[in-house]
N, C-alpha and C positions, 0 to 999 in steps of 0.2 A: 617485502610486500609494499606495494605502492599505496600512497594515501588517496582517498577519495574526497575531492573537493567540489567537483562540477558534476551535477546530476541533471539528467534529462527525464522528464515525465511525459509519456505519450498518452494523451487523453486528459481532459480537464472536467470530467463529469464529477459526480459526488466522490468517488474513490480517488480519481486522479488528483482532484483539487486537494483532498485531504492528505494524500501522500506528499504532494508538493509543499503543502503547509508544514507538515512534520519536518521535511528536509530543510526548508528555509528557516524555520524556527530553531533548528539545530545548528545553524551557521553555514550551511552549504549553499553554494550558488546554484540556483535551479532555473532551468529553461523548460517551459511547458509548451507542448505542441498539441494543436487541434487541427481538424480537417478544414474548417472554414473560419473566416474572421468573426462571423456571428457566434459560433460555438466558443471561440476564444474569448470574446467579450463576456459571454455568459460565465465562463470559467473564471475570468479575471474578477468579475463582480462577486462571484461566489467566494473566492479567496479573500477579497477585500472585506466583505461582510463578516466572514468567519473570524478574521483577525481583529476587526473592530469590536465584535461581540466579546472576544477573549479579553480585549483591553477594558471594555466596559465592566466585565465581571471580575476584573482584577487578576486574571490568570497571567497576563503580561502587561507591561507598562505601555503607554502610548509611544514612547521612544522605541521599545522593542518591536511594537507593531510596525512602525515606520522603517526600522532596520530590516525587518523580515520582508516587507514589501519591496524594499530596495534590492533584496537578493533574488527577486523573482523577475524573470523576463518571459516573453511569450512569442510564439511563432506559429506559422502554418507550414513551415518548411523543415522537414526532418533533416535536410542537409546541414542545418545549423547545429546538429548534434555531433558534428565531427570531433569536437574536442572533449566530449563527455567522458568521465571516468566510470560512471554508472548510469545506465538507462533503465527506467522502470516503465514497462508497458502496462497501461491500465485502461484498456478499451473494452468494448462490449465482449461478452463471453462467447465468442464465435471463433472456432479454430481457424477457418480460412482467413479471416481478417487479421488475427494475431500472427499467423504464419507469414502473411504478406508484409506485415510491419517488421517482423524479425529479418526477413530477407532484405528489406530496405535498410534497416539499421546495420546489418552486416556489411553493406556496401558503403554507408556514409560515415560510420564511427571509425575514425582513423587510429585511435589508440588500441593497439593489439591486445593489451591486457584489460581493456574495459570490460566491465560486467554487463551483460544484457539480461535483464530480469523481467519476469512477468508477474503481475498481480493475479493471475488466474486462480480461480477457486476450484477448478475441476479438469481443465485440459491437461493431458499428460505433457510434461515439460520436454520429454525426449522428442516429441513431434516438433516442437519449436526449435530445439537445439539442432536437430539434423537439417533444418532449413537454413542453417548458417555454415560458414566455413570455420567457425570457432565454437563447436559444441561444448568444449571444455569450459567456456566462459558464460554459459547460459545456466540460469538457476531461477527457481520460483521464489519470490519474496512476497508472500500473501499477507496483506494488511487486512484488518477487520474494521468494520464501519461503526462509528466514525473514527477514522485513522488518527486524528489528533488526540483522541481520548483513550482508545483501546490500546493496552500495553502489549498484548500478545501478537506476535508475527510468526507465521509459518515459513520456514526455509525448506524448499523442496528441490533438492539436487536431482538432476536427471542422471541416468546411468553414465552419461558422458561427462558430467561436471567434475572438474578437477578439485582436489583437496584444497588447493590454494584459493580457488574461487569460493568454495564453501567457507573457508576461514575468513576471507576478506568480507564476504556478505554478512557473516555472523558478527564480525567486529563492527561494521558500520551500523548494523541494526541495534546492537547492544550498546556499544561504546559511544557512538555519535548520536544516534536517534533516541537512545534511552528506552528502547523497547525490550521485551522479553522474547528472544527467539526460541522456537522449538523446531526440531527437525521432523519432517514428515516424508514418508515414502512417496515416490512419484506414481501415484495411482489415483483413480477417479475419486474426487472428494477430499483427498488428503486426510488430515486428522480430525479437525473440528467439524467440517461439513459431513464427514462420515459418521460422526457421533450424533448429528442433528436429525 
C-alpha cells in the first residue's frame, strides 16, 4: 500500500479551504486549485486567516502555523496535479461540474494508484467513477463543516471502488488526518445528510 504524501484539493471555498488546512496541518504537502486567480487569492486569505486564528487561540503554535502555510501551494492549472497521491474535489454540488473535473483529473494525474475523491454530500459516486478510466480508484471522502473542527468523515465507496482504495482512504483519514471515518453507502444523502 503506497503512502500518501502529496494531496491536491480542487476548490478553495469554505469546504475546500478547510480540507486543505486539515491536510497541511497533518504534515501533507497540499496543492490547492481554483478556477481564477481572484478565487485563489480569496482561498489563500481564508486559509491564512484560519491558521492565524488557530495560533491566536493556542490551538497551534506560531511555528506550526508557518510550517503549515509552507506546505500549501496554489494554482489555477489542474495539470499541476500530475504528481498527486490523493486528490479531493470540493467544488459546488453540481454533478456536471464535478464530472468534468473528474474527467480532467483522470487525464492529468499520472500516478495510476492515486485516489480521486469527492467531498460530495449527495451526488452518487458511481457517476463520478465511471467518468474516469480508473473507477476502482474513486471514492467519496465527505468532510463536515468546519473541516478543521469536525471529527467525523464519511467514506463513500462506489460499487466500482477497490478494497485497496477503501483501505488507503480509511488509513489516511484516520491515521494521518486524525478523523473518525464511517462508511456510508453510495446513495443520495449518505448517512448523516439522510438523518438530517
